[in-house]
Biopython code that builds the backbone (N, CA, C, O; Angstrom):
import numpy as np
from Bio.PDB.StructureBuilder import StructureBuilder

atoms = [
    (1, "UNK", "N", (-6.956, 8.140, -32.582)),
    (1, "UNK", "CA", (-7.394, 7.327, -31.454)),
    (1, "UNK", "C", (-8.780, 6.773, -31.747)),
    (1, "UNK", "O", (-9.614, 7.458, -32.340)),
    (2, "UNK", "N", (-9.023, 5.550, -31.338)),
    (2, "UNK", "CA", (-10.312, 4.913, -31.571)),
    (2, "UNK", "C", (-11.424, 5.670, -30.852)),
    (2, "UNK", "O", (-11.210, 6.255, -29.790)),
    (3, "UNK", "N", (-12.622, 5.650, -31.455)),
    (3, "UNK", "CA", (-13.745, 6.286, -30.780)),
    (3, "UNK", "C", (-14.252, 5.357, -29.673)),
    (3, "UNK", "O", (-13.711, 4.270, -29.475)),
    (4, "UNK", "N", (-15.271, 5.782, -28.968)),
    (4, "UNK", "CA", (-15.768, 5.018, -27.830)),
    (4, "UNK", "C", (-16.350, 3.662, -28.212)),
    (4, "UNK", "O", (-16.463, 2.781, -27.359)),
    (5, "UNK", "N", (-16.720, 3.478, -29.478)),
    (5, "UNK", "CA", (-17.323, 2.229, -29.919)),
    (5, "UNK", "C", (-16.322, 1.271, -30.556)),
    (5, "UNK", "O", (-16.704, 0.180, -30.979)),
    (6, "UNK", "N", (-15.072, 1.650, -30.632)),
    (6, "UNK", "CA", (-14.088, 0.838, -31.330)),
    (6, "UNK", "C", (-12.852, 0.614, -30.457)),
    (6, "UNK", "O", (-12.276, 1.564, -29.925)),
    (7, "UNK", "N", (-12.460, -0.626, -30.318)),
    (7, "UNK", "CA", (-11.288, -0.949, -29.516)),
    (7, "UNK", "C", (-9.999, -0.588, -30.250)),
    (7, "UNK", "O", (-9.024, -0.152, -29.638)),
    (8, "UNK", "N", (-10.008, -0.779, -31.590)),
    (8, "UNK", "CA", (-8.883, -0.405, -32.442)),
    (8, "UNK", "C", (-9.316, 0.676, -33.412)),
    (8, "UNK", "O", (-10.473, 0.720, -33.831)),
    (9, "UNK", "N", (-8.389, 1.544, -33.764)),
    (9, "UNK", "CA", (-8.690, 2.557, -34.779)),
    (9, "UNK", "C", (-8.831, 1.906, -36.153)),
    (9, "UNK", "O", (-9.732, 2.242, -36.920)),
    (10, "UNK", "N", (-7.921, 0.962, -36.456)),
    (10, "UNK", "CA", (-7.960, 0.259, -37.731)),
    (10, "UNK", "C", (-7.559, -1.198, -37.549)),
    (10, "UNK", "O", (-6.756, -1.540, -36.682)),
    (11, "UNK", "N", (-8.141, -2.042, -38.389)),
    (11, "UNK", "CA", (-7.738, -3.437, -38.529)),
    (11, "UNK", "C", (-7.253, -3.624, -39.956)),
    (11, "UNK", "O", (-7.852, -3.085, -40.887)),
    (12, "UNK", "N", (-6.177, -4.379, -40.144)),
    (12, "UNK", "CA", (-5.810, -4.829, -41.478)),
    (12, "UNK", "C", (-5.820, -6.344, -41.457)),
    (12, "UNK", "O", (-5.178, -6.974, -40.618)),
    (13, "UNK", "N", (-6.562, -6.920, -42.398)),
    (13, "UNK", "CA", (-6.692, -8.366, -42.514)),
    (13, "UNK", "C", (-5.963, -8.830, -43.774)),
    (13, "UNK", "O", (-6.180, -8.295, -44.862)),
    (14, "UNK", "N", (-5.102, -9.825, -43.615)),
    (14, "UNK", "CA", (-4.377, -10.416, -44.738)),
    (14, "UNK", "C", (-4.949, -11.791, -45.032)),
    (14, "UNK", "O", (-5.026, -12.638, -44.141)),
    (15, "UNK", "N", (-5.350, -12.019, -46.276)),
    (15, "UNK", "CA", (-5.754, -13.360, -46.676)),
    (15, "UNK", "C", (-4.503, -14.230, -46.710)),
    (15, "UNK", "O", (-3.539, -13.918, -47.410)),
    (16, "UNK", "N", (-4.524, -15.314, -45.957)),
    (16, "UNK", "CA", (-3.425, -16.274, -45.941)),
    (16, "UNK", "C", (-3.898, -17.640, -46.439)),
    (16, "UNK", "O", (-3.257, -18.659, -46.184)),
    (17, "UNK", "N", (-5.015, -17.647, -47.146)),
    (17, "UNK", "CA", (-5.623, -18.906, -47.569)),
    (17, "UNK", "C", (-4.719, -19.714, -48.491)),
    (17, "UNK", "O", (-4.090, -19.184, -49.407)),
    (18, "UNK", "N", (-4.679, -21.023, -48.215)),
    (18, "UNK", "CA", (-3.947, -21.981, -49.049)),
    (18, "UNK", "C", (-4.955, -22.965, -49.625)),
    (18, "UNK", "O", (-5.694, -23.607, -48.879)),
    (19, "UNK", "N", (-4.988, -23.087, -50.936)),
    (19, "UNK", "CA", (-5.882, -24.057, -51.586)),
    (19, "UNK", "C", (-5.085, -25.307, -51.940)),
    (19, "UNK", "O", (-4.023, -25.229, -52.557)),
    (20, "UNK", "N", (-5.610, -26.447, -51.542)),
    (20, "UNK", "CA", (-4.919, -27.714, -51.794)),
    (20, "UNK", "C", (-5.156, -28.257, -53.195)),
    (20, "UNK", "O", (-4.445, -29.156, -53.647)),
    (21, "UNK", "N", (-6.158, -27.710, -53.884)),
    (21, "UNK", "CA", (-6.501, -28.235, -55.207)),
    (21, "UNK", "C", (-5.722, -27.571, -56.350)),
    (21, "UNK", "O", (-5.964, -27.872, -57.519)),
    (22, "UNK", "N", (-4.791, -26.674, -56.018)),
    (22, "UNK", "CA", (-3.998, -26.026, -57.056)),
    (22, "UNK", "C", (-4.574, -24.727, -57.586)),
    (22, "UNK", "O", (-3.915, -24.038, -58.365)),
    (23, "UNK", "N", (-5.805, -24.370, -57.178)),
    (23, "UNK", "CA", (-6.389, -23.100, -57.612)),
    (23, "UNK", "C", (-5.590, -21.938, -57.026)),
    (23, "UNK", "O", (-4.923, -22.076, -56.001)),
    (24, "UNK", "N", (-5.674, -20.797, -57.696)),
    (24, "UNK", "CA", (-4.978, -19.593, -57.239)),
    (24, "UNK", "C", (-5.385, -19.250, -55.807)),
    (24, "UNK", "O", (-6.551, -19.365, -55.429)),
    (25, "UNK", "N", (-4.394, -18.828, -55.025)),
    (25, "UNK", "CA", (-4.675, -18.417, -53.651)),
    (25, "UNK", "C", (-3.577, -17.471, -53.187)),
    (25, "UNK", "O", (-2.476, -17.467, -53.738)),
    (26, "UNK", "N", (-3.879, -16.681, -52.185)),
    (26, "UNK", "CA", (-2.937, -15.682, -51.687)),
    (26, "UNK", "C", (-1.673, -16.305, -51.104)),
    (26, "UNK", "O", (-0.602, -15.703, -51.174)),
    (27, "UNK", "N", (-1.783, -17.498, -50.532)),
    (27, "UNK", "CA", (-0.608, -18.149, -49.953)),
    (27, "UNK", "C", (0.475, -18.407, -51.001)),
    (27, "UNK", "O", (1.653, -18.510, -50.658)),
    (28, "UNK", "N", (0.090, -18.513, -52.267)),
    (28, "UNK", "CA", (1.059, -18.722, -53.348)),
    (28, "UNK", "C", (1.857, -17.458, -53.669)),
    (28, "UNK", "O", (2.823, -17.503, -54.430)),
    (29, "UNK", "N", (1.452, -16.344, -53.091)),
    (29, "UNK", "CA", (2.054, -15.045, -53.414)),
    (29, "UNK", "C", (2.695, -14.388, -52.188)),
    (29, "UNK", "O", (2.617, -13.170, -52.026)),
    (30, "UNK", "N", (3.315, -15.174, -51.342)),
    (30, "UNK", "CA", (4.034, -14.680, -50.177)),
    (30, "UNK", "C", (3.162, -13.852, -49.222)),
    (30, "UNK", "O", (3.627, -12.873, -48.638)),
    (31, "UNK", "N", (1.911, -14.253, -49.074)),
    (31, "UNK", "CA", (1.006, -13.537, -48.180)),
    (31, "UNK", "C", (1.469, -13.604, -46.728)),
    (31, "UNK", "O", (1.337, -12.623, -45.997)),
    (32, "UNK", "N", (2.004, -14.737, -46.301)),
    (32, "UNK", "CA", (2.491, -14.861, -44.917)),
    (32, "UNK", "C", (3.640, -13.894, -44.667)),
    (32, "UNK", "O", (3.707, -13.262, -43.613)),
    (33, "UNK", "N", (4.539, -13.779, -45.630)),
    (33, "UNK", "CA", (5.663, -12.859, -45.499)),
    (33, "UNK", "C", (5.171, -11.409, -45.410)),
    (33, "UNK", "O", (5.704, -10.609, -44.642)),
    (34, "UNK", "N", (4.159, -11.089, -46.198)),
    (34, "UNK", "CA", (3.597, -9.735, -46.162)),
    (34, "UNK", "C", (2.944, -9.458, -44.811)),
    (34, "UNK", "O", (3.113, -8.377, -44.246)),
    (35, "UNK", "N", (2.199, -10.432, -44.294)),
    (35, "UNK", "CA", (1.591, -10.307, -42.969)),
    (35, "UNK", "C", (2.672, -10.067, -41.912)),
    (35, "UNK", "O", (2.558, -9.160, -41.088)),
    (36, "UNK", "N", (3.719, -10.893, -41.948)),
    (36, "UNK", "CA", (4.810, -10.757, -40.977)),
    (36, "UNK", "C", (5.467, -9.385, -41.083)),
    (36, "UNK", "O", (5.767, -8.758, -40.067)),
    (37, "UNK", "N", (5.690, -8.921, -42.303)),
    (37, "UNK", "CA", (6.302, -7.606, -42.536)),
    (37, "UNK", "C", (5.405, -6.507, -41.957)),
    (37, "UNK", "O", (5.889, -5.621, -41.253)),
    (38, "UNK", "N", (4.132, -6.560, -42.244)),
    (38, "UNK", "CA", (3.195, -5.544, -41.755)),
    (38, "UNK", "C", (3.184, -5.523, -40.232)),
    (38, "UNK", "O", (3.257, -4.459, -39.618)),
    (39, "UNK", "N", (3.094, -6.691, -39.634)),
    (39, "UNK", "CA", (3.048, -6.778, -38.175)),
    (39, "UNK", "C", (4.305, -6.167, -37.551)),
    (39, "UNK", "O", (4.214, -5.420, -36.578)),
    (40, "UNK", "N", (5.475, -6.482, -38.109)),
    (40, "UNK", "CA", (6.715, -5.948, -37.552)),
    (40, "UNK", "C", (6.831, -4.442, -37.779)),
    (40, "UNK", "O", (7.339, -3.726, -36.916)),
    (41, "UNK", "N", (6.370, -3.958, -38.921)),
    (41, "UNK", "CA", (6.423, -2.520, -39.200)),
    (41, "UNK", "C", (5.469, -1.740, -38.283)),
    (41, "UNK", "O", (5.817, -0.673, -37.779)),
    (42, "UNK", "N", (4.279, -2.279, -38.078)),
    (42, "UNK", "CA", (3.297, -1.642, -37.191)),
    (42, "UNK", "C", (3.875, -1.541, -35.779)),
    (42, "UNK", "O", (3.753, -0.504, -35.127)),
    (43, "UNK", "N", (4.499, -2.613, -35.313)),
    (43, "UNK", "CA", (5.114, -2.592, -33.979)),
    (43, "UNK", "C", (6.273, -1.603, -33.930)),
    (43, "UNK", "O", (6.385, -0.821, -32.985)),
    (44, "UNK", "N", (7.134, -1.635, -34.944)),
    (44, "UNK", "CA", (8.317, -0.760, -34.963)),
    (44, "UNK", "C", (7.948, 0.715, -34.951)),
    (44, "UNK", "O", (8.676, 1.539, -34.396)),
    (45, "UNK", "N", (6.810, 1.050, -35.565)),
    (45, "UNK", "CA", (6.375, 2.441, -35.617)),
    (45, "UNK", "C", (5.503, 2.831, -34.418)),
    (45, "UNK", "O", (5.016, 3.959, -34.346)),
    (46, "UNK", "N", (5.308, 1.903, -33.484)),
    (46, "UNK", "CA", (4.505, 2.198, -32.302)),
    (46, "UNK", "C", (3.019, 2.318, -32.592)),
    (46, "UNK", "O", (2.295, 3.013, -31.879)),
    (47, "UNK", "N", (2.564, 1.639, -33.642)),
    (47, "UNK", "CA", (1.156, 1.741, -34.045)),
    (47, "UNK", "C", (0.288, 0.617, -33.501)),
    (47, "UNK", "O", (-0.932, 0.654, -33.662)),
    (48, "UNK", "N", (0.888, -0.384, -32.859)),
    (48, "UNK", "CA", (0.144, -1.560, -32.398)),
    (48, "UNK", "C", (-0.516, -1.306, -31.049)),
    (48, "UNK", "O", (0.002, -0.574, -30.205)),
    (49, "UNK", "N", (-1.672, -1.933, -30.876)),
    (49, "UNK", "CA", (-2.306, -1.916, -29.566)),
    (49, "UNK", "C", (-3.647, -1.232, -29.539)),
    (49, "UNK", "O", (-4.074, -0.645, -30.532)),
    (50, "UNK", "N", (-4.320, -1.307, -28.395)),
    (50, "UNK", "CA", (-5.638, -0.696, -28.237)),
    (50, "UNK", "C", (-5.626, 0.784, -28.634)),
    (50, "UNK", "O", (-4.717, 1.536, -28.283)),
    (51, "UNK", "N", (-6.652, 1.169, -29.366)),
    (51, "UNK", "CA", (-6.765, 2.548, -29.836)),
    (51, "UNK", "C", (-5.930, 2.819, -31.060)),
    (51, "UNK", "O", (-5.932, 3.934, -31.581)),
    (52, "UNK", "N", (-5.215, 1.815, -31.526)),
    (52, "UNK", "CA", (-4.319, 1.987, -32.672)),
    (52, "UNK", "C", (-4.660, 0.974, -33.751)),
    (52, "UNK", "O", (-5.792, 0.937, -34.233)),
    (53, "UNK", "N", (-3.685, 0.144, -34.137)),
    (53, "UNK", "CA", (-3.836, -0.772, -35.265)),
    (53, "UNK", "C", (-3.704, -2.215, -34.806)),
    (53, "UNK", "O", (-2.899, -2.533, -33.931)),
    (54, "UNK", "N", (-4.504, -3.080, -35.410)),
    (54, "UNK", "CA", (-4.407, -4.527, -35.202)),
    (54, "UNK", "C", (-4.175, -5.183, -36.551)),
    (54, "UNK", "O", (-4.918, -4.934, -37.500)),
    (55, "UNK", "N", (-3.149, -6.019, -36.643)),
    (55, "UNK", "CA", (-2.832, -6.768, -37.861)),
    (55, "UNK", "C", (-3.344, -8.186, -37.659)),
    (55, "UNK", "O", (-2.936, -8.870, -36.721)),
    (56, "UNK", "N", (-4.253, -8.634, -38.552)),
    (56, "UNK", "CA", (-4.902, -9.931, -38.396)),
    (56, "UNK", "C", (-4.709, -10.835, -39.598)),
    (56, "UNK", "O", (-4.598, -10.375, -40.735)),
    (57, "UNK", "N", (-4.670, -12.134, -39.322)),
    (57, "UNK", "CA", (-4.709, -13.159, -40.364)),
    (57, "UNK", "C", (-6.161, -13.405, -40.719)),
    (57, "UNK", "O", (-7.050, -13.285, -39.876)),
    (58, "UNK", "N", (-6.391, -13.751, -41.974)),
    (58, "UNK", "CA", (-7.739, -14.102, -42.412)),
    (58, "UNK", "C", (-7.668, -15.313, -43.323)),
    (58, "UNK", "O", (-6.645, -15.582, -43.953)),
    (59, "UNK", "N", (-8.768, -16.030, -43.378)),
    (59, "UNK", "CA", (-8.921, -17.078, -44.378)),
    (59, "UNK", "C", (-9.288, -16.413, -45.688)),
    (59, "UNK", "O", (-9.037, -15.223, -45.878)),
    (60, "UNK", "N", (-9.873, -17.166, -46.577)),
    (60, "UNK", "CA", (-10.207, -16.641, -47.899)),
    (60, "UNK", "C", (-11.126, -15.427, -47.794)),
    (60, "UNK", "O", (-12.162, -15.466, -47.131)),
    (61, "UNK", "N", (-10.726, -14.360, -48.458)),
    (61, "UNK", "CA", (-11.541, -13.139, -48.521)),
    (61, "UNK", "C", (-12.299, -13.071, -49.847)),
    (61, "UNK", "O", (-12.978, -12.083, -50.125)),
    (62, "UNK", "N", (-12.184, -14.125, -50.668)),
    (62, "UNK", "CA", (-12.950, -14.329, -51.901)),
    (62, "UNK", "C", (-12.673, -13.287, -52.982)),
    (62, "UNK", "O", (-13.557, -12.957, -53.773)),
    (63, "UNK", "N", (-11.448, -12.772, -53.012)),
    (63, "UNK", "CA", (-11.043, -11.846, -54.077)),
    (63, "UNK", "C", (-9.719, -12.341, -54.665)),
    (63, "UNK", "O", (-8.798, -11.565, -54.920)),
    (64, "UNK", "N", (-9.658, -13.655, -54.870)),
    (64, "UNK", "CA", (-8.440, -14.365, -55.257)),
    (64, "UNK", "C", (-7.781, -13.812, -56.519)),
    (64, "UNK", "O", (-6.555, -13.816, -56.626)),
    (65, "UNK", "N", (-8.572, -13.342, -57.464)),
    (65, "UNK", "CA", (-8.023, -12.848, -58.729)),
    (65, "UNK", "C", (-7.134, -11.626, -58.535)),
    (65, "UNK", "O", (-6.328, -11.307, -59.409)),
    (66, "UNK", "N", (-7.265, -10.942, -57.413)),
    (66, "UNK", "CA", (-6.449, -9.767, -57.143)),
    (66, "UNK", "C", (-5.313, -10.042, -56.185)),
    (66, "UNK", "O", (-4.606, -9.124, -55.769)),
    (67, "UNK", "N", (-5.134, -11.308, -55.834)),
    (67, "UNK", "CA", (-4.204, -11.672, -54.775)),
    (67, "UNK", "C", (-2.757, -11.360, -55.065)),
    (67, "UNK", "O", (-2.332, -11.290, -56.218)),
    (68, "UNK", "N", (-2.022, -11.177, -54.013)),
    (68, "UNK", "CA", (-2.424, -11.276, -52.610)),
    (68, "UNK", "C", (-3.238, -10.053, -52.172)),
    (68, "UNK", "O", (-3.051, -8.942, -52.669)),
    (69, "UNK", "N", (-4.129, -10.296, -51.240)),
    (69, "UNK", "CA", (-5.143, -9.316, -50.824)),
    (69, "UNK", "C", (-5.028, -9.000, -49.331)),
    (69, "UNK", "O", (-4.748, -9.871, -48.507)),
    (70, "UNK", "N", (-5.254, -7.732, -49.018)),
    (70, "UNK", "CA", (-5.432, -7.293, -47.634)),
    (70, "UNK", "C", (-6.553, -6.261, -47.645)),
    (70, "UNK", "O", (-6.783, -5.598, -48.656)),
    (71, "UNK", "N", (-7.242, -6.127, -46.527)),
    (71, "UNK", "CA", (-8.312, -5.136, -46.420)),
    (71, "UNK", "C", (-8.180, -4.407, -45.093)),
    (71, "UNK", "O", (-7.915, -5.016, -44.057)),
    (72, "UNK", "N", (-8.369, -3.084, -45.141)),
    (72, "UNK", "CA", (-8.264, -2.235, -43.953)),
    (72, "UNK", "C", (-9.656, -1.754, -43.568)),
    (72, "UNK", "O", (-10.386, -1.192, -44.384)),
    (73, "UNK", "N", (-10.007, -1.985, -42.308)),
    (73, "UNK", "CA", (-11.266, -1.486, -41.759)),
    (73, "UNK", "C", (-10.965, -0.505, -40.645)),
    (73, "UNK", "O", (-9.957, -0.672, -39.958)),
    (74, "UNK", "N", (-11.797, 0.520, -40.429)),
    (74, "UNK", "CA", (-13.184, 0.592, -40.848)),
    (74, "UNK", "C", (-13.412, 1.172, -42.246)),
    (74, "UNK", "O", (-14.557, 1.248, -42.691)),
    (75, "UNK", "N", (-12.369, 1.576, -42.937)),
    (75, "UNK", "CA", (-12.559, 2.211, -44.244)),
    (75, "UNK", "C", (-12.967, 1.240, -45.340)),
    (75, "UNK", "O", (-13.453, 1.672, -46.385)),
    (76, "UNK", "N", (-12.783, -0.067, -45.132)),
    (76, "UNK", "CA", (-13.089, -1.097, -46.137)),
    (76, "UNK", "C", (-12.320, -0.841, -47.430)),
    (76, "UNK", "O", (-12.883, -0.882, -48.524)),
    (77, "UNK", "N", (-11.028, -0.577, -47.283)),
    (77, "UNK", "CA", (-10.151, -0.363, -48.433)),
    (77, "UNK", "C", (-9.412, -1.670, -48.707)),
    (77, "UNK", "O", (-8.723, -2.208, -47.839)),
    (78, "UNK", "N", (-9.570, -2.165, -49.929)),
    (78, "UNK", "CA", (-8.954, -3.417, -50.353)),
    (78, "UNK", "C", (-7.662, -3.115, -51.093)),
    (78, "UNK", "O", (-7.610, -2.229, -51.946)),
    (79, "UNK", "N", (-6.619, -3.865, -50.752)),
    (79, "UNK", "CA", (-5.317, -3.685, -51.380)),
    (79, "UNK", "C", (-4.830, -4.978, -52.024)),
    (79, "UNK", "O", (-5.022, -6.073, -51.494)),
    (80, "UNK", "N", (-4.192, -4.817, -53.187)),
    (80, "UNK", "CA", (-3.392, -5.868, -53.811)),
    (80, "UNK", "C", (-1.961, -5.371, -53.731)),
    (80, "UNK", "O", (-1.678, -4.225, -54.081)),
    (81, "UNK", "N", (-1.062, -6.220, -53.276)),
    (81, "UNK", "CA", (0.316, -5.779, -53.063)),
    (81, "UNK", "C", (1.275, -6.763, -53.711)),
    (81, "UNK", "O", (0.904, -7.892, -54.033)),
    (82, "UNK", "N", (2.505, -6.322, -53.896)),
    (82, "UNK", "CA", (3.499, -7.149, -54.578)),
    (82, "UNK", "C", (4.676, -7.482, -53.684)),
    (82, "UNK", "O", (5.124, -8.628, -53.652)),
    (83, "UNK", "N", (5.186, -6.494, -52.954)),
    (83, "UNK", "CA", (6.434, -6.712, -52.234)),
    (83, "UNK", "C", (6.466, -5.937, -50.912)),
    (83, "UNK", "O", (5.495, -5.286, -50.527)),
    (84, "UNK", "N", (7.608, -6.029, -50.236)),
    (84, "UNK", "CA", (7.760, -5.392, -48.930)),
    (84, "UNK", "C", (7.577, -3.881, -49.000)),
    (84, "UNK", "O", (7.045, -3.284, -48.065)),
    (85, "UNK", "N", (8.005, -3.255, -50.086)),
    (85, "UNK", "CA", (7.859, -1.796, -50.185)),
    (85, "UNK", "C", (6.382, -1.401, -50.273)),
    (85, "UNK", "O", (5.995, -0.346, -49.769)),
    (86, "UNK", "N", (5.553, -2.240, -50.910)),
    (86, "UNK", "CA", (4.107, -1.976, -50.930)),
    (86, "UNK", "C", (3.535, -2.050, -49.520)),
    (86, "UNK", "O", (2.732, -1.205, -49.125)),
    (87, "UNK", "N", (3.949, -3.057, -48.767)),
    (87, "UNK", "CA", (3.468, -3.196, -47.388)),
    (87, "UNK", "C", (3.911, -1.992, -46.557)),
    (87, "UNK", "O", (3.120, -1.440, -45.792)),
    (88, "UNK", "N", (5.159, -1.588, -46.706)),
    (88, "UNK", "CA", (5.661, -0.425, -45.967)),
    (88, "UNK", "C", (4.849, 0.822, -46.293)),
    (88, "UNK", "O", (4.559, 1.629, -45.410)),
    (89, "UNK", "N", (4.486, 0.979, -47.561)),
    (89, "UNK", "CA", (3.698, 2.152, -47.968)),
    (89, "UNK", "C", (2.294, 2.113, -47.368)),
    (89, "UNK", "O", (1.779, 3.140, -46.925)),
    (90, "UNK", "N", (1.679, 0.941, -47.352)),
    (90, "UNK", "CA", (0.356, 0.809, -46.728)),
    (90, "UNK", "C", (0.443, 1.149, -45.244)),
    (90, "UNK", "O", (-0.422, 1.845, -44.713)),
    (91, "UNK", "N", (1.478, 0.664, -44.579)),
    (91, "UNK", "CA", (1.637, 0.924, -43.138)),
    (91, "UNK", "C", (1.812, 2.414, -42.873)),
    (91, "UNK", "O", (1.098, 2.986, -42.050)),
    (92, "UNK", "N", (2.755, 3.046, -43.564)),
    (92, "UNK", "CA", (3.031, 4.455, -43.258)),
    (92, "UNK", "C", (1.941, 5.390, -43.767)),
    (92, "UNK", "O", (1.552, 6.329, -43.074)),
    (93, "UNK", "N", (1.449, 5.136, -44.972)),
    (93, "UNK", "CA", (0.459, 6.045, -45.538)),
    (93, "UNK", "C", (-0.932, 5.827, -44.933)),
    (93, "UNK", "O", (-1.543, 6.769, -44.428)),
    (94, "UNK", "N", (-1.427, 4.599, -44.982)),
    (94, "UNK", "CA", (-2.803, 4.360, -44.544)),
    (94, "UNK", "C", (-2.917, 4.103, -43.041)),
    (94, "UNK", "O", (-3.685, 4.771, -42.349)),
    (95, "UNK", "N", (-2.151, 3.134, -42.542)),
    (95, "UNK", "CA", (-2.320, 2.776, -41.133)),
    (95, "UNK", "C", (-1.826, 3.856, -40.184)),
    (95, "UNK", "O", (-2.423, 4.072, -39.130)),
    (96, "UNK", "N", (-0.746, 4.534, -40.543)),
    (96, "UNK", "CA", (-0.219, 5.599, -39.674)),
    (96, "UNK", "C", (-0.862, 6.947, -39.968)),
    (96, "UNK", "O", (-1.333, 7.626, -39.056)),
    (97, "UNK", "N", (-0.884, 7.340, -41.259)),
    (97, "UNK", "CA", (-1.298, 8.693, -41.627)),
    (97, "UNK", "C", (-2.749, 8.820, -42.079)),
    (97, "UNK", "O", (-3.244, 9.937, -42.235)),
    (98, "UNK", "N", (-3.445, 7.697, -42.296)),
    (98, "UNK", "CA", (-4.846, 7.740, -42.706)),
    (98, "UNK", "C", (-5.062, 8.091, -44.163)),
    (98, "UNK", "O", (-6.166, 8.476, -44.545)),
    (99, "UNK", "N", (-4.021, 7.964, -44.994)),
    (99, "UNK", "CA", (-4.123, 8.305, -46.417)),
    (99, "UNK", "C", (-4.105, 7.009, -47.237)),
    (99, "UNK", "O", (-3.124, 6.266, -47.213)),
    (100, "UNK", "N", (-5.188, 6.750, -47.953)),
    (100, "UNK", "CA", (-5.311, 5.549, -48.772)),
    (100, "UNK", "C", (-4.246, 5.557, -49.871)),
    (100, "UNK", "O", (-3.987, 6.592, -50.486)),
    (101, "UNK", "N", (-3.632, 4.394, -50.114)),
    (101, "UNK", "CA", (-2.639, 4.246, -51.176)),
    (101, "UNK", "C", (-3.395, 3.859, -52.451)),
    (101, "UNK", "O", (-3.635, 2.681, -52.714)),
    (102, "UNK", "N", (-3.758, 4.865, -53.224)),
    (102, "UNK", "CA", (-4.605, 4.662, -54.399)),
    (102, "UNK", "C", (-4.034, 3.634, -55.371)),
    (102, "UNK", "O", (-4.773, 2.797, -55.890)),
    (103, "UNK", "N", (-2.726, 3.688, -55.621)),
    (103, "UNK", "CA", (-2.134, 2.825, -56.643)),
    (103, "UNK", "C", (-2.182, 1.343, -56.275)),
    (103, "UNK", "O", (-2.039, 0.489, -57.151)),
    (104, "UNK", "N", (-2.379, 1.025, -55.003)),
    (104, "UNK", "CA", (-2.421, -0.370, -54.570)),
    (104, "UNK", "C", (-3.838, -0.879, -54.339)),
    (104, "UNK", "O", (-4.024, -2.041, -53.978)),
    (105, "UNK", "N", (-4.841, -0.025, -54.543)),
    (105, "UNK", "CA", (-6.217, -0.455, -54.325)),
    (105, "UNK", "C", (-6.609, -1.522, -55.328)),
    (105, "UNK", "O", (-6.295, -1.423, -56.514)),
    (106, "UNK", "N", (-7.299, -2.541, -54.841)),
    (106, "UNK", "CA", (-7.824, -3.601, -55.695)),
    (106, "UNK", "C", (-9.004, -3.041, -56.460)),
    (106, "UNK", "O", (-9.900, -2.461, -55.846)),
    (107, "UNK", "N", (-9.046, -3.191, -57.797)),
    (107, "UNK", "CA", (-10.203, -2.706, -58.547)),
    (107, "UNK", "C", (-11.496, -3.334, -58.016)),
    (107, "UNK", "O", (-11.519, -4.508, -57.647)),
    (108, "UNK", "N", (-12.551, -2.554, -57.983)),
    (108, "UNK", "CA", (-13.805, -2.999, -57.361)),
    (108, "UNK", "C", (-14.431, -4.200, -58.056)),
    (108, "UNK", "O", (-15.220, -4.911, -57.434)),
    (109, "UNK", "N", (-14.112, -4.451, -59.314)),
    (109, "UNK", "CA", (-14.712, -5.573, -60.034)),
    (109, "UNK", "C", (-13.917, -6.878, -59.917)),
    (109, "UNK", "O", (-14.311, -7.895, -60.488)),
    (110, "UNK", "N", (-12.805, -6.855, -59.184)),
    (110, "UNK", "CA", (-11.989, -8.059, -59.035)),
    (110, "UNK", "C", (-12.564, -8.932, -57.928)),
    (110, "UNK", "O", (-12.710, -8.504, -56.783)),
    (111, "UNK", "N", (-12.883, -10.160, -58.299)),
    (111, "UNK", "CA", (-13.435, -11.107, -57.335)),
    (111, "UNK", "C", (-12.599, -12.353, -57.278)),
    (111, "UNK", "O", (-11.373, -12.295, -57.178)),
    (112, "UNK", "N", (-13.271, -13.482, -57.342)),
    (112, "UNK", "CA", (-12.597, -14.762, -57.232)),
    (112, "UNK", "C", (-12.113, -15.187, -58.585)),
    (112, "UNK", "O", (-11.510, -16.252, -58.720)),
]
sb = StructureBuilder()
sb.init_structure("model")
sb.init_model(0)
sb.init_chain("A")
sb.init_seg("    ")
for serial, (resi, resn, name, xyz) in enumerate(atoms, 1):
    if name == "N":
        sb.init_residue(resn, " ", resi, " ")
    sb.init_atom(name, np.array(xyz, "f"), 0.0, 1.0, " ", f" {name:<3s}", serial, name[0])
structure = sb.get_structure()
């Protein structure tokens, strides 16, 4: 449950940025589908709402080289994911159980 200073226990932000100039971006890697999957899984597991989890869209998070990218706060854990099973693992392990999915963490030196 969220503490007195936080409306949500956790936020997950998905970069959905689309670049028109052809440069690499998360939108090229099914980021919208991953966002939709996460949102539906969070709802299905009863994790959505005040004191729980909020799934948010984001513009460029400036870590394009690791894309597609999502970040979970307040822990500030950055994830690179590939498919629906990765999203499901992030939802059940991190968002529900509070256990970081080490194998999906974006390396700290990956930027744009």
